C-alpha positions in Angstrom: 0.0 0.0 0.0 1.4 3.4 -0.9 0.8 6.8 -2.4 2.6 7.4 -5.7 6.2 6.1 -5.4 6.1 6.1 -1.6 5.3 2.8 0.1 3.5 3.1 3.4 2.8 -0.6 4.2 5.2 -3.3 3.0 4.3 -6.9 3.7 2.0 -6.4 6.7 1.0 -9.8 8.2 -1.6 -9.5 10.9 -4.4 -11.6 12.3 -7.3 -10.3 14.4 -8.9 -12.9 16.6 -12.6 -13.3 17.1 -13.8 -11.7 20.4 -10.6 -9.7 21.2 -9.8 -6.1 21.4 -6.6 -5.6 19.3 -4.8 -2.3 19.8 -2.9 -1.3 16.7 -0.1 1.2 17.5 2.7 2.8 15.5 4.5 6.0 14.6 2.5 9.1 13.6 2.0 8.9 9.8 3.3 5.3 9.8 0.3 3.7 8.2 -2.1 2.7 11.1 -5.1 4.4 9.7 -4.1 3.6 6.2 -4.3 -0.1 7.0 -7.7 0.3 8.6 -9.0 2.2 5.6 -7.5 -0.4 3.3 -9.3 -3.3 5.1 -12.5 -1.3 4.8 -12.0 -0.8 1.1 -11.7 2.9 1.3 -8.1 2.9 -0.1 -6.9 0.5 -2.8 -4.1 -1.9 -2.1 -1.4 -2.8 -4.6 -0.9 -6.4 -3.5 -1.8 -8.9 -0.8 -4.9 -10.4 0.7 -7.5 -9.0 3.0 -9.8 -11.6 4.6 -12.8 -10.7 6.8 -14.7 -13.6 8.5 -12.7 -16.0 6.3 -13.8 -14.3 3.1 -11.4 -12.7 0.6 -12.6 -9.2 0.0 -11.2 -9.1 -3.5 -12.5 -12.5 -4.5 -16.1 -12.2 -3.4 -19.0 -10.8 -5.4 -20.7 -7.5 -4.6 -23.6 -9.1 -2.8 -21.3 -11.0 -0.4 -19.2 -7.8 0.1 -22.3 -5.9 1.1 -23.3 -8.6 3.6 -19.8 -8.3 5.1 -20.1 -4.5 5.3 -23.2 -5.0 7.4 -21.1 -7.0 9.9 -18.7 -4.2 10.7 -19.1 -0.8 12.3 -16.6 2.1 12.0 -15.8 5.0 14.4 -13.5 7.5 12.6 -11.1 9.7 14.5 -13.2 12.8 14.7 -16.5 11.1 14.7 -17.3 12.0 11.0 -20.9 12.8 11.8 -22.9 14.5 9.1 -23.2 18.1 10.4 -26.5 18.8 8.6 -28.2 15.7 10.2 -29.3 15.3 13.8 -27.8 12.6 15.9 -30.8 10.4 15.3 -30.5 10.8 11.6 -26.8 10.1 11.7 -27.4 6.8 13.5 -30.1 5.9 11.0 -27.8 6.4 7.9 -26.5 2.8 7.9 -30.0 1.5 8.6 -31.4 3.3 5.5 -28.5 1.9 3.5 -28.8 -1.7 4.5 -32.1 -2.4 6.4 -35.7 -2.5 5.0 -37.3 -1.3 8.2 -39.9 1.3 9.0 -39.3 4.8 10.2 -40.8 3.9 13.6 -38.4 1.0 14.1 -35.4 3.1 13.0 -36.3 5.6 15.6 -36.6 2.9 18.3 -33.2 1.4 17.3 -31.5 4.9 17.3 -32.7 5.6 20.8 -31.6 2.1 22.0 -28.1 2.7 20.5 -27.9 6.1 22.3 -28.8 4.4 25.6 -26.2 1.7 24.8 -23.4 4.4 24.6 -24.5 6.4 27.6 -26.3 9.3 25.9 -29.8 10.5 26.9 -32.8 10.4 24.6 -32.9 14.2 24.2 -29.5 13.9 22.4 -31.3 12.4 19.4 -32.6 15.6 18.0 -29.4 17.7 18.5 -27.0 18.5 15.8 -23.3 17.6 16.1 -22.4 21.2 16.6 -24.4 21.2 19.8 -22.4 18.3 21.3 -19.2 18.2 23.3 -16.3 16.3 22.0 -17.0 13.3 24.2 -20.7 13.3 23.1 -19.7 13.4 19.4 -17.5 10.3 20.0 -20.4 8.5 21.7 -22.9 9.5 19.0 -20.5 8.3 16.3 -20.1 5.0 18.3 -23.9 4.6 18.4 -23.9 4.9 14.6 -21.1 2.4 14.3 -23.3 0.0 16.4 -26.5 0.6 14.4 -26.4 -2.6 12.5 -25.3 -4.8 15.4 -21.9 -5.5 13.9 -19.6 -8.4 14.7 -16.5 -6.3 14.2 -15.9 -2.7 15.4 -13.2 -0.6 13.8 -12.0 2.4 16.0 -9.6 5.0 14.7 -8.0 6.9 17.6 -11.2 6.7 19.7 -9.9 8.7 22.7 -8.1 11.4 20.6 -9.1 14.9 21.8 -10.7 13.7 25.0 -9.4 14.7 28.5 -8.0 11.8 30.6 -11.3 11.3 32.6 -13.5 11.2 29.4 -10.9 9.0 27.7 -10.9 6.5 30.6 -14.7 6.4 30.5 -14.7 5.8 26.8 -12.2 2.9 27.3 -14.4 1.4 29.9 -17.4 1.7 27.6 -15.6 -0.1 24.8 -14.6 -3.0 27.1 -18.2 -3.2 28.4 -19.7 -3.3 24.9 -17.1 -5.9 23.8 -18.0 -8.1 26.7 -21.8 -7.6 26.4 -22.1 -7.8 22.6 -19.2 -10.3 21.9 -17.6 -7.8 19.6 -14.2 -8.1 17.9 -12.5 -4.7 18.1 -9.7 -3.4 15.9 -8.5 -0.2 17.6 -6.0 2.1 16.0 -4.6 4.2 18.9 -1.6 5.9 20.3 -3.1 6.2 23.8 -0.9 4.2 26.3 -3.7 4.0 28.8 -6.1 2.5 26.2 -3.4 0.0 25.2 -2.9 -1.0 28.9 -6.5 -1.0 30.1 -8.6 -2.1 27.2 -6.6 -4.3 24.8 -6.3 -8.0 25.0 -3.5 -7.9 22.5 -1.4 -5.2 20.8 0.2 -5.1 17.3 3.0 -2.6 16.7 3.7 -1.1 13.2 7.1 0.3 12.2 8.9 0.6 8.9 5.7 -0.5 7.1 5.3 -3.9 8.8 4.2 -5.4 12.1 7.3 -5.7 14.3 5.7 -7.2 17.4 2.3 -8.5 18.6 1.1 -9.8 21.9 -0.2 -8.6 25.3 1.2 -5.5 27.0 3.8 -7.6 28.7 5.4 -8.5 25.4 5.6 -4.8 24.4 7.2 -3.9 27.7 9.8 -6.6 27.4 10.8 -5.9 23.8 14.2 -4.4 23.2 13.3 -3.1 19.7 14.4 0.6 19.9 11.0 2.1 18.9 9.0 -0.2 21.2 11.4 0.5 24.0 11.1 4.2 23.6 7.3 4.1 23.2 6.4 1.7 26.0 9.2 2.4 28.4 10.0 6.0 27.8 9.3 9.1 29.9 5.7 9.4 28.8 5.1 5.7 29.6 6.5 6.1 33.0 4.3 9.1 33.5 1.3 7.0 32.5 2.4 4.3 35.0 2.9 1.5 32.5 6.6 1.7 31.8 10.0 1.6 33.5 10.1 0.9 37.3 6.5 1.8 37.8 5.3 -1.5 36.2 5.2 -5.0 37.6 5.4 -7.5 34.9 
């Protein structure tokens, strides 16, 4: 995967296991979000194979691909809510695309999803501009859950949130994963999210996955980038690196 003559991803080999929260970490601009968008089909790949639920996305027909699209939900970094639509209408967008259901049922589902992510019913008729940053994230998460997906893709879900709201969002993701049996692919640079939420972590550097495993594997690695990331000053400040950690 690349842009022009510049390759961003080179021979990435990664499995995401059913029912896990996988944290995908790497350098800024190193290709984390590019990989997620490539899996989703939003960016073309030059070579390789992408399989979702055992199905080759390049080898399946359009009907099969659309069925797979119904099985995943996506939360983009800044929420990506449609500014001209209310929260209710935003949540209903995937329903209108994929489900032959009545307006009344769509309204009921939208309110149920808002409750699921911790937003009150009166949020439904507000516009994104009327929401705080944390509420935007939760509203976008409600939209990602609209079709009851099996897989949830999260792109920097705690970016822009203060530490308290970020911790609450991490807790929400873990709760939803346990309650709904979700598989979560989470692109993040948040050390607290990696420590508190993720069952497993995959690290991207130089266009490929250089390590994968639980947080303990990352902390024990002697790879220069992993060592700086997970055991550097910021990691110690977060309480997950250096002498502050018991492994």
